[in-house]
C-alpha positions in Angstrom: -50.3 13.6 78.3 -50.1 14.5 82.0 -48.4 17.5 84.3 -45.6 16.9 85.9 -45.6 17.9 89.2 -44.0 17.1 92.8 -47.0 15.1 94.2 -49.6 12.6 91.8 -53.1 14.2 92.4 -55.1 12.1 93.7 -57.9 12.4 90.6 -55.7 10.6 88.7 -54.9 7.7 91.5 -58.6 7.3 90.4 -58.1 7.6 87.2 -55.6 4.5 87.7 -57.5 1.9 89.6 -60.6 2.2 87.1 -57.9 1.6 85.0 -57.2 -1.1 86.8 -60.8 -2.6 87.4 -61.5 -2.9 84.1 -57.7 -5.2 83.2 -59.5 -6.9 86.1 -62.3 -8.4 84.0 -60.2 -9.6 81.8 -59.3 -12.9 84.0 -62.1 -14.0 82.5 -61.8 -13.9 78.6 -59.9 -16.1 76.6 -56.0 -14.6 75.6 -52.6 -15.6 74.4 -49.8 -15.9 76.9 -48.0 -12.3 75.9 -51.4 -10.7 75.1 -52.0 -12.0 79.7 -48.2 -10.8 79.8 -48.2 -8.0 78.8 -51.9 -6.7 80.1 -51.0 -8.0 83.9 -47.8 -5.3 84.0 -50.4 -2.9 83.1 -52.2 -3.7 86.0 -49.5 -4.4 88.1 -47.6 -1.4 87.1 -50.7 1.3 87.8 -51.5 -0.2 91.0 -48.0 -0.2 92.0 -47.9 4.0 91.5 -51.1 4.3 93.5 -49.4 2.3 96.3 -46.4 4.6 95.8 -48.9 7.2 96.6 -50.2 5.5 99.9 -53.3 4.1 98.9 -54.7 1.1 98.3 -57.8 0.0 95.5 -61.8 -0.2 97.1 -63.0 -3.6 96.1 -66.3 -2.9 97.8 -69.0 -1.6 95.9 -68.0 2.1 97.8 -68.2 5.2 96.7 -64.5 5.5 96.7 -62.6 3.8 94.4 -59.4 4.3 96.3 -58.4 4.4 100.1 -56.2 5.5 101.8 -53.8 2.5 102.7 -54.0 2.7 107.0 -50.3 0.4 106.6 -48.7 2.8 104.9 -49.8 5.4 107.0 -48.5 4.8 110.1 -45.3 4.8 108.5 -45.1 8.2 107.7 
């Protein structure tokens, strides 16, 4: 499990981003409707954690899996 904290560290967000990127690959594979729904829910939950911490997933070829979301940064 995790160590509970007041903030989520960037390393944890990177782990979640790697999971989301892997879950994206399920799009090309055959799954039952129920399994697809559950996988999509898991992906959406992890994406929400990343976004609620002011980051977004970088799907480009860059080194960083997450980047600061400028929209969230401007509103804070």
